[in-house]
GUKOLRO-571595 format. One record per residue: x, y, z of N, C-alpha, C in turn; residue in one letter. Coordinates in steps of 0.2 Angstrom, whole numbers, plus 5000, padded with zeros to 4 digits. Layout:
<pts>
XYZXYZXYZA ...
</pts>
This chain:
<pts>
555853535319556253555313556253515307M 556353445309556253405303555653405299V 555053405303554453415300554353475296D 554653535298554653595294555053585287A 555553545287555953535281555653485277R 555253435280554853395275554353435272F 554053475275553453515273553753565267R 554253595268554553635263554753595257L 555053535258555153495252554553475248A 553953465252553353445249553053505245E 553053565248552853625245553253645239L 553853635239554253645233554053595227T 553953535229553753485223553053505221G 552653525225551953545223551953605219D 552453645220552453705216552753695209A 552953635208553153625201553953615200G 554253605206555053595206555153525209D 555053475205555253405208555953395209P 556353425205557153415207557353455213R 557053515214557253545220556953515226G 556353485225556053445231556453385233A 556653355227557153295228557753315232A 558053365230558653395233558553405241D 557953435242557853455249557753385253L 557353345250557253275254557953245255Y 558353245250559053215251559353245257E 559353315257559753345263559453325269A 558753325270558453305276558653235278V 558653185273558853115274559553115277G 560053155274560753145276560753175283L 560453225285560453255291560153205296D 559553175294559253125299559753065300C 560053045295560552985296561053005301V 561353065301561853085305561553095312E 560953115313560653125320560353065323F 559953025318559552965321559852895320Y 560252895314560552835312560252815306G 560552765302560352755295559652715294P 559452685299558852645298558252665301Y 558152725303557552755307557052775302R 556452765304555852785299555952855296P 556152905299556152965296556652965290R 557252935291557752925286557452895280V 557152835281556852805275556252845272L 555852875276555352925273555652975269D 556153005271556553055267556753025260A 557052975260557352945254556752915250Y 556252895253555652875249555352935245E 555252985248554953045245555453075240H 556053065241556553095236556453045230M 556452985231556352945225555752955221A 555152965225554552985221554553045217R 554953095220554953155216555453145210R 555953105211556353095205555953055199I 555553015201555252965197554553005194A 554353055197553753085195553853115188A 553253105184553353135177553353215177P 553753245173553753315173553153355170S 
</pts>
């Protein structure tokens, strides 16, 4: 399920909505923190992708 949400966020960003993608990555990250704990690789991946989408030029 997490992989599907990562893919949805990626497709959202690729479709031209970086803010929407960042929001989706943030939601995945928060859910992963709750499920896995704060320092797991999936959590860090979600926040890294979120930061990349926020920093991406429009």
